[in-house]
N, C-alpha and C positions, 0 to 999 in steps of 0.2 A: 385821354388825349388821343386823337386820331392821327394818322400818318401825315395828312396835309398840314395840320397844325404844327406837327413836329418839324416839317420842312420850312414852314414860315419862321419858326423860332430859330432854326439853324441859319437862315438868311439874315436874321437880325439879332446876332448874339449880344451886341452891345445893348440894344433896347431891352432885351430880356434880362441882361444883367442888371441894368438900371431898375427895371421893374422888380427884380428879385431883391435888390438892395432896399427898395422902398418897402417891400413886403416884410423883409427881415427886420427893418426898424420898427414895424408895427407888431411883429409877432416874434419877439426875441426868445420867449420861453417855450415856443412850440417845438415839437420833435422834428427830426430830420425827415422830410417827405422822400420816400423812395419812388422815383419816377420810373416805374417799370415799363410804362408805355413807350419811353424813349429808347428802350432796348430793342424795339422792333424796327427802328429807323436806321438808315446807313450811318456808319461811323467814320466815313472818310474825312468830313470837314473838321471833326474834332481832333484828328491827328495833326492837322496843320496849325492848330492854335497852341502856341507854346504855353499859354496860361492854363491849358486844360490837360497837359501831359504830366504824368507822374513818373518817377524814376522806375517804378516797377511795372508800369503799363497796365496796372490793375484798376486802381481807384483814382479818379481825377476830381479836382476840386475847382469849382467855377469861380476862382479868384486867385490872383497872383500874390496878394498881400498875405501876411501871416494870419493864421486862423485864430480868431478870438471867440471862445465858446460862448461868452455872454453876449457878444455883439453880432455874431454871424450865425446864419442858419444855412449851411452849405447843402447843395443838392448833390446827392450821390448818383453817379452815373457809372454803370457797369459795362465793361466791354464783353466780347464773346467769351473770352477765357474765364473772366471773373463770373460771368453768368453761369457757365457750365459748372464752375467750381461751386458756386452758390447752390445750384440745383442739386449737385451731388451731395453736399453737406445737408441740404434741406431734405433730400430723399432719405439719406441715412437717418436723420433725426426722426422723420415720419416713420420709417421702418422700425427703429428702436422703440419709438413710442407705441406702435401697434403691437410689436412683440411683447413689450412689457405688459400691455393691457391683456394680451392673450395669456401670457404666463400667469399674471395675477388672477385672471378669471379661472384659469385651469387649476391653480392652487386652491382657490375658493371652492370650486366645484369638487375637487378631490377631497377637501376637508369635509364638505357636506356629505359626500358619499360615504366617507369613513364614519361620520356620525350616524348617518342613516343605517349603515350596515351594522354598527354597534347596537343601535336601538332595535333593529330587526332581530339581531341575534339574542338580545335580552328578552325580547317579546316571545321569540320562538322557545327559548329555554323556559320562560314562565308558563307559556301555554302547554309545553310538553309536561312540565311538572304538574300543572293543573289537571291535564288530561289523565295522568297517571293516578291522581287522587280521585277524580270524579268519574272517570270511565271505569266504574267498578259496580258489580252487582254481587252482594254477599251470597255465599253458598253455606247454608246453615247446617251445623251439626250440634247436637245438644246431649248433655249427660246430667245426671242428678244422683244424689246420695244423701242419706240422712241417718242419724243415730240418736238414740235416747240420751246419750251422754251420762251425766251423773244424776239425772232426775229419776224418780220412781215411775213416771209415766210420760208418754210421748204426746205432746200437744202441737208439734209442728206438722205441717203438711205442705205439699207443693203440687204443681201441675205443669205439664209441657204439652202444648198442642201445636202441631205443624201447620195445620190449615184450620183456622178458627171457624170460618163460615161453613166449610164442608163438614166439620165435626158435628155441627148442630143442624145440618140439612138446609142451609141457606145458600141460594145461588146468587153470586155477585156478578155484575157486568165486567168488573175488572178481572183480568187474567192473573194478576199477581196475588199470591196467597198471603194472608195475614197470620203470622205466627204469634202465639200467646204463651207466655211463661210467667209463673207466679210462685211466690213463697209466702206462706201464711203462718205466723207464729202466734199460737193461741195462749191464753192465760185464763186460769179459773176453770179449766176444762177444755175439751177439744171440739165441742159442738159448734161454736162460732167459726173456728178455722175451717172445719169441714163444710159447713153451710156456705161460707163465702167461696170456697174452692169450687163447689158444685154449681152455684147460682150466678156468680159474678160474670163468668164468660158468656153464659146464656143471655143475661140481661143486656150485655154490651151488643151482642149480635142482633137481638130482637129490637133494638132501638131504631126508630125510623130514619135517623140521621146517620146511621152506620153505613159505610165507613167514611162518608164525605166529611163530616164534622167530628173526627175521631176524638180530639181532645175534649170537646164538649160532652161527647157521649160517655167517655170514660169517667169523667168527674160526676156526671149525673148517675151513672150506673153504680158507683161506689155508694152514694147516698141512698139510692133506691134499694140496693142490696142490704144495707144496714137497717133500713126501715122494714124490709121484708123479713129479716131475721127476728126482729122484735115482734112482728105480727104472727110469725109461725111458731113461736115458742110458747107452749102451753104449760110446760113444767118449769118450776122454779130453778131446778138444776140446769136447765137449758139456758134460761135467761141470765144466769149468773156468770156466763163465760163471755169472753171477748177475744179479739184477734187483731194483730197488726197485719197489714197486707202490702205487698210490693209486687207490681206486675210490670212486665216488659212486653211491648208489642212491636214486631218488626214487619214492615210492609214496604217492599222495594228496598230503597236505601235509607229509609227513615226508621229511627229507633225512638219509641215513646215509652218513657218510664213514669209510672204513677206510684206514689208512696204515701202510705198513711201509717206511721209508727216508726219503729226502730230497726226494721230490716234494711238492708243496704245493697245497692247495686254499684259495681265498679267496672269501668270500661278500661281495657288495655289499649292504648293508642301508641303504637310504636314502642311498646315496652314501658310506657309511662302510665301510671294509674290516674284515671280521671273519674272523680266521684260523680255519680249520676243521681244521687239522692241525698237528702239531709235527714239525720236522725231527729225524730220528733220526741224530745225529752224535756222535762221541766227545766233543765239547766239552759236550754236554748233561749237566748234573749228575745228573739222574734216571737217564739211561742209564748213566752211569759207575758209579753205585751198583749198578745191576742187573748190569752186566758183572762187577764185582769180586766180587759175591756168588756168581757162577757160575764163578769161577776164571779169568776173563779179566783183561786189563789194557789200559791206554791208553799207547801209546808214540809220542811225537812227533805226537800228534793222530790216530793211527790205531789201530783195534781190533787188539790183539795185534801192532801194528806192520805190519799187512797191508792193512787195509780202511778206507776213509774213511766208511763208514756202519755203524751198529750193528744195523740190522734190514734183512733182505733175504731173498728167496727164491733158492735155488740156492747156489752157492759151496761145494758139498760137498767140493771138492778142497782146501780150506784146512784144514789139520790143527788140531784143537783148538777150532774155532769152532762146529761143529755136532755133535750127537749124535743117533743114531737112537732110535726108540721114544719113550717118555714123557719121557725125560730131555731137558733143555734146555741148550743151550750158550750161550756169550756172544753169538753171532750168532743172533738170533731171527727167525723168520718170522711171529710173532704180531703182528697189526696192532693199533694203537690206534684206537678207535672214537669217533665224535662224532655224536650224533643231535640234530637241531633240528627244530622245527615252523616251516614257512615261513609268512610273513605277506605282506600286500600290500606292505610296505616292502622285502621281499627282491627284488632286481632280477635278479641273475645270479650264477653260480658260475664261477670261473676255476680250472682244473686245469692245472698246468704242471710240466714236468720241472725239475730243478735249474738247468739252463742259463738258463731264463727268469728265475728269481729271483736269478741272479747279477747281472742288470742292471736289474731292476725291484724296487722295494719293494712291499709289499702295497697301500698306498694309491695309489702311483703307477700300478700296474696297473689298479686300479679306476677311477681318474680317466681313464686312457687309453681304456679300453673304453667308459665312459659317454660320453665325447666323441665317439667314432667311431659309437656306436649312435645318438646324437642327430643325427649328420650324415646317415647313410644307413640305419640300422636293419637292417643285414645282418650276421648273426652270423658267418658264414664269412669274409666279407671283413674283418671286424674281427680275426679270428684271423690272417689273412694279414698284415694291417697291423701287428699286434702282433709277429709274428716278424720282419718287415722292420725295425721300429724297434729290436728287440733286436740285429740284425746291425749296424745303424748305431752302436749303443752299444758295439760291440766284443765281443759274445758269441763265445766260442770253443768252447763245448760244443754237443752236439746240442740242438736246440730242438724242443719239442712243447708245444702248448697246445690245450685243449678248453674251450670256453665254452658254458654252458647258460643260456639266458635263460628266465625264468619268466613273461614277459609278451609279448603281441604288439606292444604299443606301446613306443616307445623310453623310456629313463629320463627322468623329469622333471628340469628344472634344479633345482639345490640352491643356495639362498642361504646362504652362509657368512659370518657376521659376523666381521670382522677383530678380532682381540684387540688390546687396547691395549698398546703396548710402552713400558715405562718406560726412558728413556734417561738416562744419567748420564756424567759425565766424571771420570776419575781425578785424583788430586792431581797426578801428574806431568804429565798432559795439561793441567790447568788452569795449572800453572806455565809450561809451554811456550807456552800461549796468551798468558799475561801478558807473557812476555818478547818474544813476537812483536809484540804491540800496543805495548809500550814502545819496541821497536826502530823501528817504523814512525813513532812519534811523534817 
């Protein structure tokens, strides 16, 4: 409503009241309209009308009759004092509302910042730990030792090559050297073990896919070396021998273990033994299934009643165990492979013939080597002491061990928390104890 309209309404209050009464009768349930535009008009005429004056001078009602909420719809008119009071309370309300919104938003933002900071800290801690594990390049040190043990002749042999390609005169594009370590446990003579030791590394390097497809190359080289041994043996005494073989190749941070037979490789990871190979013996369920699928059998714990291992190179003189060409017999020269990425937690690798593992468990061997390295940090001396301890424990087979350390420093001490052991007494023991106490009484 404009000012002019307000003046006309002030000149005709009666008409306006009548009009309002008519409107009120039609709109009884409507809310009170607040005519804020009247507040901009002069207030002198309203002070003269006794029907518009309230005792407080604040709120006036446009009717002298008693107010009936169901029948009346009064018009609220605010004077200057009430208007300023209204504005003050309204301003305070708006201010409080804005402050509440700001505070709420601030708390929400603070909560999110705390969450993001927590996530960031966790991520940094994870990345830092990951970097400590992955930002690692092994520094190799190796040692070896062997002993005839309780046997009349030595059929074990081993090999340690720091740079495989350089050893055989091959130039590789990669600057990283590929190290080669192996233990070969012969049986029926030493010819097969020595042949494999001399030829297997050379066959691996000469392969066209070396070192790009190393896993494929190693598998194929085992089989080719086995066939080459059969072709090269002209004497019956030579052909009557065989050997198990376990090799470990380290290139960069990768460790590739290939095993055919019952030699074993164990990795120490933070002082915990991690088996890197599986023994191929007739008692192995997986090997038994493979053998039977190829027409072989297990008799009294021996392959076809003849051999105590299920994978080996050589042994071509044993009828029905091997077949030439692409066909495979129950006795296989194909190795099982295991590839791992070395981290800072990986301390050393133990490679031993089966004579070692007859008197050492995996964890016992790791504990023994860690203790000796912490004492003197000499890998070769540690190998000698390990063989000496095996003899004290009554080992009767040929003994060969190769240890490859991945650090210049000795292994750090490991704090192992002792597990809580729950002890109990049986009913019979409790009764015996009761009888004993009663007897003493």
